C-alpha positions as CSV (number, residue, x, y, z in Angstrom):
1,M,-27.8,-34.7,63.9
2,P,-26.4,-31.2,64.3
3,N,-27.5,-28.6,61.8
4,A,-24.9,-27.6,59.2
5,P,-23.6,-24.1,59.7
6,E,-25.4,-21.6,57.5
7,S,-23.2,-20.1,54.8
8,P,-22.9,-16.3,55.0
9,A,-25.2,-14.4,52.8
10,V,-23.5,-13.3,49.6
11,A,-24.1,-9.6,48.9
12,P,-25.6,-9.0,45.5
13,R,-23.1,-7.5,43.0
14,P,-23.9,-4.0,42.0
15,A,-25.3,-3.8,38.5
16,A,-22.9,-2.6,35.9
17,P,-23.6,0.9,34.8
18,K,-25.2,1.0,31.4
19,P,-22.9,2.5,28.7
20,S,-23.9,5.8,27.4
21,L,-24.8,6.4,23.8
22,Q,-21.5,8.1,23.2
23,K,-19.5,5.1,24.4
24,L,-21.6,2.7,22.4
25,F,-21.0,4.9,19.3
26,L,-17.3,5.0,19.8
27,T,-17.1,1.3,20.5
28,G,-19.0,0.6,17.3
29,L,-16.9,3.0,15.3
30,L,-13.7,1.5,16.5
31,T,-15.0,-2.0,15.7
32,L,-16.1,-1.1,12.2
33,L,-13.2,1.2,11.2
34,P,-10.7,-1.7,10.5
35,I,-13.4,-3.5,8.5
36,W,-14.1,-0.3,6.5
37,L,-10.4,0.4,5.9
38,T,-9.9,-3.2,4.6
39,W,-13.0,-2.8,2.3
40,V,-11.6,0.5,0.9
41,V,-8.3,-1.0,0.0
42,V,-9.8,-4.3,-1.3
43,K,-12.4,-2.4,-3.3
44,F,-9.7,-0.2,-4.8
45,V,-7.7,-3.2,-6.0
46,F,-10.8,-5.1,-7.1
47,V,-12.2,-2.2,-9.2
48,L,-8.7,-1.4,-10.6
49,L,-8.1,-5.0,-11.7
50,S,-11.7,-5.6,-13.1
51,D,-11.6,-2.4,-15.1
52,I,-8.6,-3.5,-17.0
53,S,-10.2,-6.5,-18.7
54,A,-13.8,-5.2,-18.7
55,P,-13.6,-3.6,-22.2
56,L,-12.6,-7.0,-23.6
57,I,-14.7,-9.3,-21.5
58,G,-18.0,-7.3,-21.8
59,P,-18.5,-7.7,-25.6
60,V,-17.7,-11.4,-25.5
61,L,-20.2,-12.1,-22.7
62,Q,-22.8,-10.0,-24.5
63,N,-22.4,-11.9,-27.7
64,L,-22.7,-15.2,-25.9
65,A,-25.9,-14.0,-24.1
66,D,-27.4,-12.8,-27.3
67,S,-26.6,-16.1,-29.2
68,Y,-27.7,-18.5,-26.4
69,R,-30.7,-17.5,-24.4
70,Q,-30.0,-20.0,-21.7
71,L,-26.7,-18.0,-21.1
72,G,-28.5,-14.7,-20.6
73,W,-27.2,-14.5,-17.0
74,L,-23.7,-13.9,-18.5
75,D,-24.8,-10.3,-19.3
76,E,-25.3,-9.5,-15.6
77,P,-23.0,-6.7,-14.3
78,W,-21.7,-8.7,-11.4
79,V,-20.7,-11.6,-13.8
80,R,-18.8,-9.2,-16.0
81,T,-17.0,-7.7,-13.0
82,V,-16.0,-11.1,-11.6
83,L,-14.9,-12.6,-14.9
84,A,-12.9,-9.4,-15.7
85,L,-11.2,-9.6,-12.4
86,L,-10.3,-13.3,-12.9
87,A,-9.0,-12.6,-16.4
88,T,-6.8,-9.8,-15.1
89,V,-5.4,-11.9,-12.3
90,A,-4.7,-14.7,-14.8
91,V,-2.8,-12.3,-17.1
92,I,-0.8,-11.0,-14.2
93,L,0.1,-14.6,-13.1
94,F,0.9,-15.6,-16.7
95,S,3.1,-12.5,-17.1
96,G,5.0,-13.3,-13.9
97,M,5.6,-16.9,-15.1
98,M,6.8,-15.7,-18.5
99,A,9.1,-13.1,-17.0
100,R,11.0,-15.9,-15.3
101,R,11.6,-17.7,-18.6
102,V,14.0,-16.8,-21.4
103,I,11.3,-16.3,-24.0
104,G,9.4,-14.0,-21.6
105,Q,12.5,-11.9,-21.0
106,R,13.1,-11.6,-24.7
107,L,9.5,-10.4,-25.2
108,L,9.9,-7.9,-22.4
109,R,13.0,-6.4,-23.9
110,W,11.3,-6.2,-27.3
111,F,8.4,-4.4,-25.7
112,E,10.7,-2.0,-23.8
113,A,12.5,-1.2,-27.1
114,L,9.1,-0.5,-28.7
115,I,8.0,1.8,-25.8
116,Q,11.3,3.7,-26.0
117,R,10.3,4.9,-29.5
118,I,7.1,6.6,-28.2
119,P,8.0,10.0,-26.7
120,L,5.5,10.3,-23.8
121,A,5.1,6.6,-23.1
122,S,8.9,6.1,-22.9
123,I,9.2,8.7,-20.1
124,V,6.3,7.2,-18.1
125,Y,7.4,3.6,-18.5
126,S,11.1,4.2,-17.8
127,S,10.3,6.3,-14.7
128,A,7.9,3.7,-13.3
129,R,10.3,0.9,-14.1
130,Q,13.2,2.6,-12.3
131,L,11.1,3.5,-9.3
132,L,10.0,-0.2,-8.8
133,D,13.6,-1.4,-9.4
134,I,14.9,1.0,-6.7
135,L,12.3,0.0,-4.1
136,Q,13.2,-3.7,-4.7
137,T,16.9,-3.2,-4.2
138,K,18.9,-2.3,-1.1
139,P,20.4,1.3,-1.2
140,D,24.0,2.2,-1.1
141,G,25.0,4.6,1.7
142,T,21.6,5.9,2.4
143,Q,18.7,4.0,4.0
144,R,15.7,3.5,1.8
145,V,13.0,4.1,4.4
146,V,13.4,7.5,6.2
147,L,11.4,10.0,8.1
148,V,11.2,13.6,6.8
149,D,9.8,16.8,8.3
150,F,6.3,17.1,6.8
151,P,4.3,19.2,7.0
152,H,6.5,21.0,9.5
153,R,9.5,20.3,11.8
154,E,7.5,18.8,14.7
155,M,5.8,16.3,12.5
156,K,7.3,13.4,10.6
157,S,6.2,11.4,7.5
158,I,7.4,8.1,6.2
159,G,9.3,8.4,2.9
160,F,11.3,6.4,0.4
161,V,14.7,7.7,-0.8
162,T,14.7,7.1,-4.5
163,R,17.9,9.0,-5.4
164,V,20.7,11.1,-3.9
165,I,21.8,14.1,-5.9
166,R,24.0,17.2,-5.2
167,E,23.1,20.8,-4.9
168,H,24.5,22.9,-7.8
169,G,27.4,25.1,-6.6
170,T,27.8,23.8,-3.1
171,G,27.9,20.0,-3.7
172,R,25.6,19.4,-0.7
173,E,23.8,16.0,-0.8
174,L,20.1,16.2,-1.4
175,A,17.7,13.2,-1.2
176,A,14.7,12.8,-3.5
177,V,12.1,11.3,-1.2
178,Y,8.7,10.0,-2.2
179,V,6.2,10.4,0.6
180,P,3.1,8.1,0.1
181,T,-0.3,8.8,1.6
182,T,-2.5,6.7,3.8
183,P,-4.3,4.3,3.1
184,N,-3.5,4.5,-0.6
185,P,0.3,4.5,-1.0
186,T,0.1,4.9,-4.8
187,S,-0.5,8.6,-4.4
188,G,1.8,10.9,-2.5
189,Y,4.4,13.7,-2.7
190,L,7.9,14.1,-4.0
191,E,10.3,16.2,-1.9
192,I,13.9,17.2,-2.2
193,V,15.4,17.1,1.3
194,P,19.0,17.7,2.5
195,V,20.5,14.4,3.6
196,E,21.4,15.7,7.0
197,K,17.7,16.6,7.6
198,I,16.3,13.1,7.0
199,T,16.0,10.5,9.8
200,P,17.2,7.1,8.7
201,T,15.3,3.9,9.9
202,D,16.1,0.2,9.8
203,W,12.7,-0.6,8.3
204,S,12.2,-2.6,5.2
205,V,9.9,-1.4,2.4
206,D,7.3,-4.0,3.4
207,Q,7.3,-2.8,7.0
208,A,6.9,0.8,5.9
209,M,4.1,-0.1,3.6
210,S,2.3,-2.0,6.4
211,F,2.7,1.1,8.6
212,I,1.3,3.4,6.0
213,I,-1.7,1.3,4.9
214,S,-2.7,0.5,8.5
215,G,-2.6,4.2,9.5
216,G,0.2,3.5,11.9
217,A,-1.5,0.6,13.7
218,V,1.1,-1.9,12.5
219,S,4.4,-0.5,13.7
220,P,7.4,-1.4,15.9
221,E,7.5,-0.4,19.6
222,S,9.9,2.4,19.0
223,I,11.1,4.5,16.0
224,P,13.7,7.2,15.6
225,F,12.4,10.7,15.4
226,S,15.3,13.2,15.3
227,P,18.0,13.2,12.6
228,P,21.4,11.7,13.7
229,P,24.0,14.2,14.9
230,V,26.2,15.7,12.2
231,G,29.2,13.3,11.7
232,D,27.4,10.3,13.0
233,D,28.1,7.4,10.6
234,R,25.4,5.0,11.7
235,P,23.4,3.4,8.9
């Protein structure tokens, strides 16, 4: 029986070079950065919501713990935080449900009429209410989500047009633009920009918020950068 032909020897593969400490550090940093960013946003919302109900939930839990020894665990800080968070979420959901009903709308109008009688509170409430209403509706004539030169001409920032006004004396159109910060869009800057200096986009408010909170990671493949030519009537 003839011998089977010997298979050619396979050359051993060269060992992969060991990554340096710098590459390992960068890889770990890029891996943990999205997790950290998510934690920052979630923690901000979590603490904000729990702090709303904490002054009411805390005394109730303490009284229960003092009255019933077997319920002493209710006085633990983490229990207070979780129950305060759940209570706040329940109130928010209940408010949303009531706002869709006739009785809820009547209560809301009564509350707004009461707020209007308080000087400082009326300014804050009416301004916040108008801003939220503006962001939830489609603009007329001017795109809601725009790019503005900030902090200088060769850099752009995402902004929301809240109102278009006119310059005194010349009648030139000026846009009031709210520029939110990353990753917390609840803080930002208010700028007054000539309408011809803003760059309109076709983004929705939700798309712009995703872009801002993600630090630009969630974005379309292309965006406009330069303002349209003067006389261009595109939206």
